[in-house]
N, C-alpha and C positions, 0 to 999 in steps of 0.2 A: 419638786425639783429632783432630777436624777442625773447622775453622771453618764455622759455619752459613752456607748460601748466601743467607739472607734479608737479609743486609747489616748485622746488628747488631754483628758482630765477635766474638760469643760462640761458644763451643764448641757444636756441634750438640746434644750431650747436655744442655747447660744452657740451650738455647734452644727450638728447634722439635721436637726429638726426642721429649720427653715428651708434647707435645701431639698429635703424629701417632700416638703409641702409646696415646692415649686420655685423657690428663689434660685438665682443663678450662682454657681460656685465661683469664688474669686480665683481659685487656683486648681490645677489638676489634682493636687494632693487632697484638697477639700472634697473634690468630686469622688476620688477613690475612697476616702473615708466614709463619705455618705453612702456610697454603693455598698460597702461592707455592712454598714449599719442597716440599710434597707434590706439586704439579704437576711441578716439576722432577725429582722422584724417580720419577714415574710412579705415585704413590699416589692414583689417581683415586677409590678407595673413600673416602678421607678427604675428598675434595672433596664427595662426595655426603653423607656423614655430617654435614658442617658447614654444610649448607644448611638453611634453614627448611623445614618439611614441605611448604608450598605450592609451593616451588620444585623439590623433588626429582623430581616426576613429569615436569617439563619439561626436566630435565637430560639432555643428549645424551651418554651415557657412551661410546658408540662414537667420537664425534668427539673427546671429551676424551682418550681413550686413544690415538687416532691422533696428535693434536697433541703429547701428552706424549712419545710415542715418537720423533717426528721433530724436536722442538724442542731447541735448545741455549740454555738460559737464561743471560742475561748480566748481569742486575741488576734490582733493585727500588728504586724511588725513591718514598718516601712524601712527598707534597707537602703535605698538610694532614690534620689529625685534629680532629674536632669530637665531643665526648662520647666514649663508648666506654670510659670509665674503670672502675675496680673497683666504683664505687658507682652507675654509670649503667645504664640499661636499653636505651638506643639509642646508636648512634654512626654517624658518617659519615667515610669516609676517601677522599681523592683520592690515587691512586697511578699510577705508570707502570712497567710491566714491559717490559724489553727482552729480545729473544730473536732467534735465527735459526731460520727454518723452511725446511728444504730449501735451506740456504745463502743464503737471502734475509733481509736484516735486517727485523725487525718491531718494532713498539711497540704495547703494549696500554695505553691510557689510560682509567681508569675512576674514577667517583665511586660508591663502594660504600656500601650501608646495612647496618648490623649491628643485631641485636636479641638481647637476653638472654632465653632461655626455659629455665625450670627450672634456673637457675643456670649455664647454658652459653651462651657467645656463639655466634651463628650468623650466617651471611651471609644477608641478607634481600633481596638484589637490588642492582642498580646501573645506572648510565647510562654507556655507553661514549662516549668523546670528548666529555666535558661542556664546555659553553660557559659562559663567565663572563657576568655581567650586562652588558648593553650600556653603553658609556660615553656620558655626556652631554658633548658638546663644545660649548662656547660660543664663538661667533665674536666676536672683539673687533675693532671698527672701528679704522681707523688713527688717527682723531682722538679716540678715547675714552681715558679715563685707563687707564694700564697696570695690569693686574691684580696686578702685583708689589707695588703700594703705594708706588711712588716719587713719585707726584704728577705725573709727566711724562706726556705723551701717549704712547700705545702706539708710534706710528711713530718717536718720538725715544728710546725706551727698549728694551724687549725685542723690539719688532717691527722694529728697525733691521737 
């Protein structure tokens, strides 16, 4: 019995093992975690099988095999999950995977899309290094009322 490297804390055989062996993932997050584990194990065949058909032709298997062989995976952080549940047909997950490639630290940050086809979750693409929405910054003048609601001028309150 060994702990699964996907970060759930579960035993491999109760977590990603059955998925990598062919069982259908119940959620998009379970698929994501199993893809991470498969990559760390060098199971690039699973990475191909869990892509939507339109992405399979463009998948660079040689590069994936080379990276899998040279990388030492250090952790998976799931930052956000939108949809992708047992009753959903689409999902989106933001994650960060840390690894060392040829002794150099690396980070892979992605916002991935998932889609359920014929009852199975598949990876439908993603955006690396996603950027959040731009922030709106409102400049408050020194003599304007403080935005904290104190009733004082900004310069005499939070702007002091």
